[in-house]
C-alpha positions, 0 to 999 in steps of 0.5 A, spaced: 372 516 542 377 512 538 372 506 538 367 509 534 373 512 530 375 504 529 368 502 527 368 508 522 374 505 519 372 498 519 365 500 516 368 503 509 373 500 504 380 501 505 380 507 500 375 511 503 378 510 510 384 512 507 381 519 504 377 520 511 384 519 515 387 524 510 382 529 510 381 529 517 388 530 519 390 535 514 384 539 514 383 539 521 390 541 523 390 547 518 390 554 521 390 560 517 397 562 515 397 569 517 405 570 516 404 574 509 399 578 512 403 580 518 409 581 514 404 586 509 401 589 516 408 591 519 410 594 512 404 599 512 405 601 519 413 602 518 411 607 513 406 610 518 400 610 514 396 608 519 389 609 516 391 604 510 393 599 516 386 600 519 383 598 512 388 592 511 386 589 518 379 591 517 378 588 510 382 582 513 377 580 518 376 573 515 383 571 515 383 571 522 377 567 522 373 565 528 378 562 533 383 568 532 377 574 533 381 576 539 387 578 535 383 581 530 380 586 536 387 587 539 390 589 532 384 593 530 384 597 536 392 598 536 392 601 529 386 605 530 390 608 536 396 609 532 391 613 527 388 617 532 381 614 531 380 614 539 373 612 539 374 606 534 380 604 538 377 603 544 371 600 542 375 594 539 379 594 545 372 593 549 370 587 544 377 584 546 376 585 553 369 581 552 373 576 548 378 575 553 372 573 558 368 569 554 374 565 552 375 562 559 369 559 558 370 555 552 368 548 551 372 542 553 371 539 546 376 544 543 381 542 548 380 535 545 381 537 538 388 540 540 390 533 542 389 530 536 391 536 531 395 542 534 393 548 539 391 552 533 384 548 533 383 552 540 381 559 540 386 564 541 385 565 549 390 571 549 396 572 555 395 575 561 400 581 559 396 582 553 390 583 557 393 588 561 396 592 556 390 593 553 389 599 558 395 603 556 392 604 549 385 605 552 387 610 557 391 614 552 385 614 548 381 617 553 386 622 556 387 625 549 379 625 548 379 629 554 375 623 558 380 623 564 375 619 569 374 614 564 382 613 563 382 612 571 377 606 570 382 603 566 387 604 571 383 601 576 382 595 572 389 594 572 389 594 579 384 589 579 387 584 574 394 584 578 390 582 584 387 576 581 394 574 577 397 574 584 392 570 587 392 565 582 399 564 581 404 560 585 410 560 580 416 564 581 416 568 575 409 568 573 407 575 570 403 578 576 406 585 576 409 590 571 413 596 573 411 600 567 404 599 568 404 601 575 408 607 573 404 609 567 397 608 571 400 612 576 401 618 571 394 617 569 391 617 576 395 624 578 393 627 571 386 626 573 387 629 580 387 622 584 394 623 588 393 618 593 392 613 588 398 615 584 402 615 590 400 608 591 401 606 584 408 609 584 410 606 590 408 599 587 412 601 581 418 601 584 417 594 587 415 591 580 421 594 577 425 591 582 421 584 582 418 583 576 418 578 570 423 583 566 428 586 570 429 594 569 432 599 573 426 604 576 426 610 571 429 616 575 422 620 573 418 614 577 423 615 583 422 622 583 414 621 582 414 616 588 418 621 592 414 628 591 407 625 591 409 622 598 412 629 600 405 632 597 401 627 601 405 628 608 407 621 608 414 623 611 416 616 613 414 614 606 418 619 603 424 618 608 424 610 606 424 612 598 430 617 599 434 612 603 433 606 598 434 611 592 438 617 594 438 620 587 430 622 589 430 629 588 424 634 589 421 637 583 416 642 581 414 645 575 417 652 573 412 657 573 408 657 567 410 651 565 407 644 564 410 637 563 410 633 556 410 626 557 413 622 550 411 615 550 414 611 544 412 604 541 418 602 538 419 596 533 415 590 533 414 585 539 418 578 536 414 573 532 413 566 534 416 561 529 416 553 529 422 549 533 421 542 529 424 536 532 423 530 527 424 522 529 424 518 523 425 510 524 428 506 518 429 499 518 437 500 518 438 507 522 434 512 525 434 519 523 433 525 528 433 533 526 431 539 530 430 546 526 427 553 527 423 555 521 421 562 519 415 561 515 417 567 511 423 564 509 424 560 502 427 554 507 419 553 509 417 550 503 424 545 503 422 543 510 415 541 508 418 537 503 423 534 507 418 532 512 413 529 507 419 525 504 421 523 511 414 521 513 412 517 507 419 513 507 420 512 514 417 505 518 415 510 524 415 517 524 414 522 530 414 530 529 413 535 535 413 543 534 414 548 539 414 555 539 420 560 540 421 567 539 425 570 533 426 578 534 424 583 528 430 587 526 429 594 528 435 600 527 432 604 532 434 604 539 433 610 543 431 618 541 433 625 544 428 631 544 431 638 542 426 644 544 427 651 542 426 653 550 431 652 555 428 649 561 431 647 568 434 640 564 437 644 558 434 643 551 436 636 549 432 631 553 434 623 552 429 617 552 429 611 557 427 604 556 420 604 560 419 597 558 422 591 554 416 588 551 420 583 547 424 580 554 417 580 557 414 576 552 420 571 551 420 570 559 412 569 559 413 563 554 419 560 557 415 560 564 410 556 560 415 551 556 414 545 561 406 545 560 407 546 552 412 540 552 408 536 556 402 537 552 405 537 545 409 530 547 402 527 549 399 529 542 405 526 539 404 520 542 396 520 541 398 521 533 403 515 533 399 510 537 392 512 533 396 511 527 399 504 529 392 502 531 388 504 525 393 501 520 392 494 524 385 495 523 385 496 516 390 490 515 386 486 519 380 488 515 383 487 508 388 481 510 393 485 506 399 488 509 399 493 503 393 496 505 396 497 512 402 499 510 399 505 506 395 507 512 401 508 516 404 512 510 398 516 510 398 517 518 405 519 517 404 524 512 398 527 515 402 528 522 408 531 518 403 536 515 398 537 521 403 538 527 405 546 528 406 550 534 401 555 536 405 561 533 399 566 535 400 573 539 398 580 539 403 582 533 402 589 533 405 590 540 412 594 540 418 591 542 419 596 547 416 602 550 421 608 550 419 615 554 422 622 555 419 627 560 420 634 561 417 641 562 415 646 556 412 653 557 404 653 556 402 654 549 405 652 542 412 649 542 416 646 537 420 640 538 424 635 534 425 628 536 431 624 533 431 617 533 438 614 534 441 607 532 446 603 537 451 607 535 448 613 537 447 615 530 441 619 528 437 615 523 430 619 523 428 626 525 421 628 526 418 635 528 412 636 532 408 642 534 405 641 541 400 645 545 402 645 553 397 646 558 400 647 565 395 645 569 395 637 567 400 632 564 401 633 556 401 626 553 404 625 546 405 618 543 408 616 537 411 609 534 418 608 531 421 603 527 426 602 521 
């Protein structure tokens, strides 16, 4: 590949060669800047104007581009889910599933391009946990559309995915199970009447909460579910085992004429990825090394770009590497309480609990990939450095001019400073965490008030709902919070 590249340089004038190099590196390394787009989208979602959010995603399809089409399907499915357009949401998520499968078979040529420019030259393949969490949204779409059997299909797909992940993984902390997913899918199975499958899922959830990527104590509701389903199925040994491990397990039955209300709150936004940039510049007398975390939304981004270009233009040798790191998105809401007009067996006020910490999950997955990312990024930096040196020598030899060779090196240095960027892509409309609350309400219409609280337990927002409870099934309510 490089031999042909050098022949191209020799066959043209130095000026043409320099233009060719500049265009190839700068434009080849450019990726769509979606930072301002996601900032706008988050603001619309926080206003709970989900119809406007869906329109924004749809009209911005070109912003995603072909390489990020998976993210378009994920985001569009998410905002349509928030907007309660269940059919459109599920169609988009099904397209996302197909894209996940398709991306595994992409050609090696894209991988070679990422070695020369950056990883944004590759299509976005998605993370394993992102593929799994599609099923949470789709399952709720189906349940709330009265399609319980379709929701069970989603539950079975997650079971298959975890089996696949477990077979492929040799890494201690690699994402291969998920307590919340197992817990949630147990509810889906039980709602559809598959009690044996529900118990298997609840029991697996207890283990996954204990041994999973994110360490969260199993919710009391889950412990009761595992214990009660074991008793209902006549699994006395299993019930005794659960009671021994979790003495707080209690047998619970719905009060006569009551149905269970399950609130699922998608709280906040998953952290965004930013650049962690390390620059090495070598001058005739002294070296320069710096490390900077760059938020694309800050004014410092422009300053950092100008600084990098200046360094690269005046340095004798210049190397830049960029790694992705997560930055939390501020959110005042930490939990919620539910106030009902009816006094059930656990009172009028019900507290929420964290069922999944998506922020911690995403950070852990990225941390598990750190070694692989570092090796690839450093290898790419080495390729760029060696190529720049070799091409500048070719230009110098072909023109018998040190000036043209030095100018070529400057062009390579500047191109490197502009093209090197971390891969900051991800499913940015996922929540920072998932909060839940479960309680019983009498059949029929019920008025409830949800009060969202900050870290000091102060009420920062209230919402009133009228929910229609069916005593013969689980009644799922989902909402989104963020402030």
